N, C-alpha and C positions, 0 to 999 in steps of 0.2 A: 539278680542283679543287685549290686550294692549301691550305695548312694554316690560313691566316687565315680563309678562307671556311668550312672545316670547323669551326673553333672558333666562328665566328659563328653557324653553322647550329645547333651544339650549344647555344649560349647562347639562341638563339631557341626551340629545342625545350624547353629547361628552363624558360624563361619560360612557354611555353604550358602545360607540366605544372604549374607553380606556380599559374598562373591557374585551371587547371582544378581544383586542389585547393581553392583559395580559394573557387571557385564552388560546389563540392560542400559545403564547410563552411557557406556561407551558406544553401544549399538545405536543409541539415539544420536550421539554426537556424530557417528560415522554416517547415519542416514541424513543429518542435516548437512554434512559436508557433500554428500552426493547430491542432494537436492540443489545446493548452491552451484555445483559443478554442472549439473543438468541445465540450471537456468542460464549459466554462462554459455554453454555450448548452444543452447537454443537461440540466444541473442546473437551468437556468431553466425549461426545458420541463417537467421533472418537478415543479417547484415550481408552476408554472402549473396543471398537471393536478390537483395536490392542492388548490389554491385552487379550481379549477373544481368539483371534486367537493364541497367544502365548500359552495360557493354553491348548487349543486344540491340538497343536503341541506336547506339553510336555506330554499329556495324550497319544497320539498316540505312542510316543517314549517309554513311560513306558509300554504300552501294548506290544510292540514289545519286549522289555527287559523281561517282565514277560513270554511271549511265549517262548523265547529262553531258560530262566531258567528252565521252565518246561520240555523242551526237553532234556536239559543237565541232569536235575534230573532224568529223565527216563532211562538215559544211566549210570549215576554215582551210583545210589542206587543199582542196580543189581551187579555191580562191587565191591561195598563196601561190600555188603553181601557175595559175593563169596570169597573175601579176608578174611573176618571174619571166614567163614566156613573153609577156608584152614588153617589159622593160628590155629584155634581151633583143627583141625584135627592134625596139626603138634605137639601141645602142648599135647594132650591127647593120641597120638599114643604110647607113651612110658609107 
């Protein structure tokens, strides 16, 4: 090998090294972006969980309210019917 070929080989090796450094830097940047995206997804998941928990609590309260309304309705409907019958009897008695 002569000196020109040695210098050329050194330049090629230096270019390879520089390219590898650049690639490593870009990979680090890509990893940082992925970490940020993962953190964002994790926050969104936690927020979604909180919203889901709130929705479940609201549904449970709604079920309780519907249950109470049904019980009240079972009491009120017969009373209303009895009052209608009584008022009708008062009106038609004469």
